[in-house]
C-alpha positions in Angstrom: 5.0 7.3 27.3 3.1 10.6 27.2 0.1 11.5 25.1 1.2 13.1 21.8 -0.9 15.9 20.3 -0.1 16.9 16.7 -1.3 20.2 15.3 -4.1 20.3 17.9 -6.1 17.9 15.8 -4.6 14.4 16.3 -4.1 12.8 19.7 -2.0 9.6 20.0 -2.9 8.1 23.4 -0.1 7.4 25.9 -1.0 3.7 25.9 -0.1 3.3 22.2 3.5 2.1 22.4 3.9 -1.1 20.3 2.3 -2.9 17.4 -0.5 -4.5 19.4 -1.6 -1.3 21.0 -1.3 0.6 17.7 -3.6 -1.9 16.0 -6.1 -1.6 19.0 -6.0 2.2 18.6 -6.6 1.8 14.8 -9.8 -0.1 15.5 -11.1 2.2 18.2 -13.3 5.2 18.1 -10.3 7.3 19.2 -8.6 6.8 15.9 -8.5 9.9 13.7 -10.8 10.1 10.7 -8.4 12.2 8.7 -4.7 11.6 7.9 -2.5 8.6 7.4 -1.0 6.6 10.2 1.4 3.6 10.2 3.3 1.6 12.7 6.7 1.0 11.1 9.0 -1.3 13.1 8.7 0.7 16.3 8.0 4.1 14.8 4.6 5.7 14.5 4.4 7.6 11.2 1.9 10.4 10.7 1.0 12.3 7.6 -1.7 15.0 7.9 -1.2 16.5 4.4 -4.0 16.7 1.8 -3.9 14.1 -0.9 -2.9 15.6 -4.3 -5.6 15.0 -6.9 -3.6 14.1 -9.9 -0.2 12.8 -8.9 -1.6 10.6 -6.2 -5.4 10.1 -6.2 -5.8 9.6 -9.9 -2.8 7.3 -10.1 -4.0 4.9 -7.4 -7.5 4.9 -9.0 -6.0 3.9 -12.3 -4.1 1.0 -10.8 -7.1 -0.1 -8.8 -9.4 -0.1 -11.9 -6.9 -2.1 -14.0 -5.7 -4.6 -11.3 -9.1 -5.2 -9.8 -10.5 -6.0 -13.2 -7.6 -8.3 -13.9 -8.0 -10.1 -10.6 -11.8 -10.4 -11.1 -11.5 -11.7 -14.7 -9.1 -14.4 -13.7 -10.8 -15.2 -10.4 -7.5 -14.8 -8.6 -8.6 -13.3 -5.2 -9.1 -9.8 -4.0 -7.7 -6.4 -4.8 -8.1 -3.9 -2.0 -7.8 -0.1 -2.5 -6.3 2.4 -0.1 -7.5 2.6 3.6 -7.4 -1.1 4.0 -5.4 -1.8 7.2 -2.6 -4.4 6.7 -0.7 -5.7 9.7 2.2 -8.2 9.8 3.5 -9.1 13.3 6.6 -10.7 11.8 7.7 -7.4 10.3 6.3 -5.3 13.2 4.2 -3.5 10.7 0.7 -2.0 10.5 -0.1 0.4 7.6 -2.6 1.2 4.9 -1.1 0.7 1.4 -2.5 2.3 -1.7 -3.3 -1.2 -3.0 -3.1 -4.8 -1.9 -3.6 -8.0 -3.8 -4.5 -11.2 -1.9 -5.0 -14.5 -3.6 -7.5 -17.1 -2.6 -4.5 -19.4 -2.0 -3.2 -17.0 0.6 -6.4 -17.1 2.5 -6.9 -20.9 2.2 -3.3 -21.6 3.4 -3.6 -19.3 6.4 -0.8 -17.0 5.1 -3.3 -14.1 5.4 -6.6 -13.8 7.3 -9.3 -11.2 7.6 -10.0 -9.9 11.0 -13.4 -8.6 12.2 -13.8 -5.1 13.6 -15.4 -4.3 17.0 -18.8 -3.7 15.4 -19.4 -5.7 12.2 -17.6 -6.9 9.1 -13.9 -7.3 8.4 -11.7 -4.3 9.0 -8.1 -5.6 8.9 -5.8 -8.0 7.0 -3.2 -9.8 9.0 -0.4 -11.7 7.3 1.3 -11.7 4.0 -0.4 -10.7 0.7 1.2 -11.3 -2.6 1.5 -7.7 -3.7 1.3 -4.2 -2.3 1.2 -0.8 -4.1 2.4 2.6 -2.9 2.2 5.9 -4.8 4.9 8.4 -3.8 3.9 11.8 -2.4 6.2 14.6 -1.3 5.7 13.6 2.3 6.1 9.9 1.9 9.4 9.4 0.0 11.5 8.0 2.8 8.6 5.9 4.1 7.8 4.3 0.8 11.3 3.9 -0.6 13.3 3.0 2.5 11.1 2.0 5.5 8.3 0.2 3.7 10.7 -1.4 1.2 12.5 -3.1 4.1 9.4 -3.9 6.1 7.4 -5.3 3.2 10.4 -7.5 2.4 10.6 -8.7 6.0 6.9 -9.5 5.7 7.7 -11.8 2.8 5.5 -9.9 0.2 6.4 -11.2 -3.2 6.0 -7.9 -5.1 6.2 -4.3 -4.1 4.9 -1.9 -6.8 6.2 1.7 -6.4 4.8 4.5 -8.5 6.1 8.0 -8.8 4.0 10.6 -10.7 5.3 13.7 -9.1 7.4 14.9 -12.0 6.7 15.6 -15.7 6.8 11.8 -16.5 5.3 9.0 -14.4 7.2 5.8 -13.5 6.4 2.4 -12.2 8.9 0.1 -10.5 8.0 -3.5 -9.7 10.2 -4.9 -7.0 10.5 -8.7 -6.7 11.3 -10.5 -3.5 14.7 -12.2 -3.2 16.5 -13.7 -0.2 18.7 -10.6 0.0 16.0 -8.0 -0.5 13.9 -6.6 -3.3 15.2 -6.6 -6.8 13.8 -4.2 -9.5 12.2 -5.9 -12.5 14.0 -5.5 -15.8 12.5 -3.1 -18.3 12.0 -4.9 -21.6 11.0 -2.6 -24.5 9.1 -0.5 -22.0 7.3 -3.3 -20.2 7.8 -4.7 -16.7 7.1 -8.3 -15.8 4.9 -9.3 -12.8 5.2 -12.9 -11.7 2.3 -12.5 -9.3 -0.1 -11.6 -12.1 1.8 -13.5 -14.8 1.5 -10.4 -17.0 3.6 -7.5 -18.3 2.7 -3.9 -17.5 3.4 -0.5 -18.9 2.6 2.7 -17.1 2.5 6.0 -19.0 1.3 9.5 -18.8 -0.5 11.8 -21.2 -2.5 15.0 -21.1 -6.3 15.2 -20.8 -8.4 17.8 -22.8 -8.1 20.3 -19.9 -4.3 20.0 -19.7 -4.1 17.8 -16.6 -2.1 14.6 -16.5 -4.0 11.4 -17.4 -2.5 8.0 -16.6 -2.6 4.7 -18.5 -1.7 1.2 -17.2 -1.4 -1.2 -20.1 -1.4 -5.0 -19.7 -0.3 -7.8 -22.0 
């Protein structure tokens, strides 16, 4: 395999050719500081686009605030925001979801473990968390709705939360694991059920005082 150069700013070394070498690259000083990179079942996915402030950044922050608070209040485990590297050898997957929930039970049972980086501290999650979150962007539709939907299912992740705030109204889809693939949660009077959190959720959009979208995630 030859070295790949993208837009004169990203270099993928020639030795990166499978999951193991991608993960080694992701932990090395050669890994780019900007952009999003994933290893998806044999494909290296690259996105160098700028993150949209409202339809992406503000959405994932809203989910992180609400879900992290819920996890902390009930002492369930850990909620990790974006840029946390998740790898699952069974699914041939390594990526950085917009959010990850890992229970204490998952850690104690060995279903997921934290891996230390080359210098200090933990820098990677390996295994199967209970829940992952992805927020759609114009450049990630196929990745999020097709490739990751299949690979997260192969990894055995119980819930895949998929959010789309690109249009005039925002939507949340909670996908539940089944033996044949993910199944969308039923919408009951505007609420979606999460078995992982044992709660119902409602995601909505309104307008802030300056006319920009403002997102709400209600829990009951």
